[in-house]
N, C-alpha and C positions, 0 to 999 in steps of 0.2 A: 424500261422496265414495264410489263405489257402490259392495257389499265385492265382493272380492274373492277366488278359490276359494284356497285352502290350501296353499303351496307343498307338493312333495309330500318328505317324510321325508330320502329321497336320492339321489332325482336319478335312480333305476331304474328307472322307468317312464318306456313313450313317453306320447305323447300319448291315443291311444285305452287308458290303463289297463294294457297289457301290457305286463313287468318285454323291457329290452332289458341287453343286452351294453354296459357304458363301449363312450364314443366311441373309438376309435382317433385316430391323428394325424394316418395317411393318410385316413381318411375326415374329418377335422378340416377336412385343409390343401386332400381336391380339394372340398368345401365350401367354403368361401373361395378359392380359385383360383376356380370354379364364378359367385359373388359383384360379383371380382370382375370378370369379362368380360361379367357384364351388365350394371356401371355405369358402366365404362368406354364400351362401347356406348348406355348412357342419354345420357352426356356429349357421346360425337361427334351422337344426334341430335337433344339440343338446339342442340349447332352450327349445327347444318345447317336445323334448323324456326327459331334464333332470333341472326341473325349479330349483327347490332347487337348486342348483349345482352354477346355473345360475347369483340364485339370493344371494348370497350369496358370491360370486365371485361381481358384479356390487357393493353389500355393501364394498367390504375389496377395487374394484378401487374408489373406495368415499372415503373411509377413508383413501387409499393413498392422494390422492388429497388433503388431506383437512390439511394433514398432512406436505406435498412439500412444502418449503422455497425454493420461485424465486430470 
């Protein structure tokens, strides 16, 4: 396994080595919302490109939900 660089001591420095303030809740939520938007977009694209696979997955999910016991 290759040697990995040591993680920063306190996590205060960014990837370029400069110190930066801790991430605020608003910034974290904004990054998370952007990630979730991109993820949904990627899923929609995959559904358009591979309709047969998506249909099979949908049917498998429906079967799983029908056989699931509450």
